[in-house]
N, C-alpha and C positions, 0 to 999 in steps of 0.2 A: 347712469347720468352724467351728462356734462356738467360743469359748475364754473362758478366765476374763477377760481384759481386755474381752471384747465385754460380758461379765456385770456389770463394775464400770460400765461406761459407761451402761449400761443401768439400772443403779439410781441415777446421777446423773440420766439422764433423765427416769425416772419418779418420782423423791422426792416432785416436789412435787403431785401428784396421789394416789398410792396410800396405804393405811395400812401401816404396820409391825404386822403383826398377830402377836398374844400367843402362847405356847405353854400349854397351859390344863393342868391335872392332875387327876384324879379318884382317891381312895382306895379308892369303890366299883368302877371300871373296874380300877385295880392289883388288887384283891384279886380281881377275876372271873377276870382274865386270869392272875395268879400272876406278871406281869412290872412293872415299871415305866416308864408311859406317858406321854408326853408330845403334847400334839394340837395342832397347828398350826393354827392356828384361820382359813383362808382364807375359811371361811362367813360371817366377819365384816370380809371386805375391800369395798371401795367395788363395787358392782352385786353382790355377791353371792357373788365366787366369784374365784380366783385369774387367771382371765381376763384382768381387767382391765390388771394388769403387762404382757402381751405385748403387748395392744392398744396401751396409752399408747406403748409404745416403736416400735410399728411404725408406727401412723398420724404420729406427730410426725415421723418419720424421712421420712414421705412426703409431709407438708407442708411442709417441709422443701427438700424437693426440687420443690416445684411443684404439687403435687395440690391440685384444687381439690373436689374429690368423692371420696367414700370409699364403698365396697362391701364387703359382706360376705355369706355365703351361710349362714345359721344362725338355728335359730329358739330357742335357747336361750343359754348365758352367753356364748358368743363375740359374739353378734349385739347382746346387752346391753351388754357392753363398748365394742366398737366405738361403737355409737351413743353411749355416754356421753362416751367423748375427742372424739369428732367434735363433739358439741354445744358440749363446752368451749372447744373451738378455734374454733368458728365456722364449720363446714365441713359442707355438707349430705353426709348418709349414708342410703344405701338398704340396707337389710337383706332379700336375699330368702330367704322362709321357704316351707316347703311348706305345701299346701293345708289339709292337717290340724293346724296347728301349734297348740300349747296356747294357749288363749285369755291365759291370766296371762303367759306370756312375751312374747307380742304387746303385749300392754297393757305390761308393763316399757318396750319396745325403745322403744315411742312415746313414754311417758312421759320418756324420756331424749333424745327430741327426734328420733330416727331415723323414716324413713320406711318402712313395708313393703311389699314386693311377693308375693303369692302365686305359687309356680310348681311345679308338679308334685309329687311325694312323696318322690322320694330326692336326695342329694347330686348324682348325677348330672344332674338337672336343674336346681336351683340354682345350681349353681358355674357354670356356661356362661353362665346368664343374667345372674349376678351381675359376670363378668367381661364380659360382651358391655356393660352397664349402663357400668361405669369406663372402657372404650376410648370409647364414645360422648361422655362427659360430661368429659374431660380428666382421669379420677380414677384411682385407684388402688383394687384389689382387695386387701384383709386378707384371707388364709388363715387357718383356725383353729389351726393347729399347725404346719406345714410350711414355716417360712421364719425365717431366722434372725434377724432381729428379735423375733419371737415368742419362740423357743427362748431367748435371752438375759433376754428380760424374765421369763420364767416362773423362770428361774436364779437371779434374785434371792432367791428363797424358801430357796434353798441356802445363800446368803452368811448370812441372817438368823438360820437354824437354828443354824450354828455360832456365830455370837455371842451367841445366847441359850441356848444350850446345848454349850459347846466340848466336853465328854465324851459326846458321844452315840454311840452305837456301832452304831444301825442308823437307817434312814430309810425307811419304807414309804409308797409313791407310788399313788395309782389310774394307772391306763393306758390310755388310749383311743388317740388318734392317735401319742402320744410325745410330745408339745412341753413337757409338765411335767417329766416325768419325765427328758428328754432334759437339759434346762436345770439341774435339780438336779444328776444326773450329771455335767455340766460342771464345775459350780462346785464341787461337794464332793470329787470326786476331785482336782480339781488343788490344794486345799488342804490335803484329811486324806483321803488315797487308803483308810485302813484302815476309815473308816466305810463299812459295809455298806451299799446299796442294793435294796431287794425293791422290785420292781412286782406291782401287782396287777390281775385282770382278772376280769370275770364269767366265769363257766364256759361260758355261753351265747354269748360274742361273744371267743374265746380267739385272733382272730388274731396278735397279737404272740409269744404261746407257740408256735404254730405257726409262725411265721415264724421264730423264734430256733430251734427244732428242724430246720428243714428249711435253714436256711442262706440262704434268701430270703425276698423278701416275699410272704408269701401271705394271700389274700383268703379271708374268711367271708362267709355271709350268712346272713340270717333271723335277726340278732340281736336278739332281743325282752327284753334284760333290764331289768329296772326302773333300774337304773344307765343313764339314757337319756343321760348325758354320755359313756359310755364306748361308747356304739354307734358305732365307727368299724369299716369292713370291712376297713382295711388299715394297719399302720402308715405312716409319712410315709417318702419317699425322704430326707429329711435325717434324721429321728428315729432310723430303724431302724439304720443304721451306729454311732450312736452309743450304742443300746444293746447291738448285738452286741460291741461292744470295751469297754464297762465296765459293765454291769449284772451284779449276784451273783447275782441270783436272780428268776425270775417265778413267782408261784403263782396260782391261781385260786380263784375262790369260788362257792359256789352261791346261788341265788337266797334259799334259807330261810336261809343264813347272813348275807346282806344284809339281810334283814329283821330278822333278830334283833339285829344290830350298829346298825340304824336304830333300833330301838325301845327297847335299852339307853341310847344316846347321850341321845336325845329324854328318856325318864321319870327318867334318873339322873342326868345332868348338866347337864339343861334346855338343851341347846344344839340349835337346830333345823337340822337339816343336811339334804341331799338323797342319795340311795341311793348315787349315784356316791362320795360321799365316804365314806359308809359302808362302802367294800369295805375300807380299810384297816385299820378295827377289826375287820372280820370275820375277816379273814386272821390277826390277832393271837390273838383270841377263840379262832380256831380252831387256833392251834398251829402255824400254817402259816408265821408273821415272828417272828423275834425270840426270843432265849433269855431264860431266867429271871433271869440276872444281868446282862443287856444294858440298856442307857438307851435304849428306842425312841420314836422320834418318827413319828406317824401323821399324814400330811399330810389334812387335812380340807378338801377343794376346793372346796367349794360347798354354798351354802345356799338355793338356789332352786327352792323345791318347791311345786308346786298345794295349797294346804290341801285343797281337795276331794279330791285324790287321795292322799290322805296313808294314808287306811287302808287302802287297795289295796296300800301298799308295807309293811304291817307284818304279822307273822305272823296267821295263823286263831287 
């Protein structure tokens, strides 16, 4: 299990690469929600999402242990982050993406110096190919969330929140595979256990909710949420036990609630975020997370959205 010391070491490891992102506030958002809300602006992070934190930690460790080649299986934020840090370290990287990968995300991976290989349409196609490439090239495969160094890197967000807002009552976090929320849980609960951590999933992809209810990892299929960064089929083997032990609550939001929150943030705060980031604000605006007298931090996990697809992510 990842612990607080691992996360503190990760902060030292990644400090020369990442940004310490700000906490933003909006009077209009507070008035709309009837709550005191602070936005942890990971959409302003390098590569446009929190993923760079875990990627830097994992790739640096891999290179230190002799890796000469890095692979990942992702068409999104994780792939961009791995390509970015590999490029900075001068290590070749191949990101295996689906054949229908978004052109903007592929372009971003290539811009960071990563080589793109297309393979199949699902993670069950991409992951074995990425692992095969790593094995054939004296390399290391970097998973998107289910890895101790990834979890520890993401947990540095929890340390920053406690430093920026020591009086925080609630932290609301998007949930996909669970790497982000596992890291934040581990950091925050070790330092200030009274802070409540609330996870948020799309209603159409509630694998973690179902897993927590059943007490075992449960898969879902057919997840077509606009929150594409949260389209995992099940929580991770490492992340799920952390959620089982420490998570205070998990809520789901509808597609319309995500769209409405996304529109509000873009129009009223002038922050360009992606739908996966909007789920936390959606939960707060819908009254599903945080009380009126509490100080609430909503983690905005990323801002990588194809502008050509933005209109389809907004209310009709």
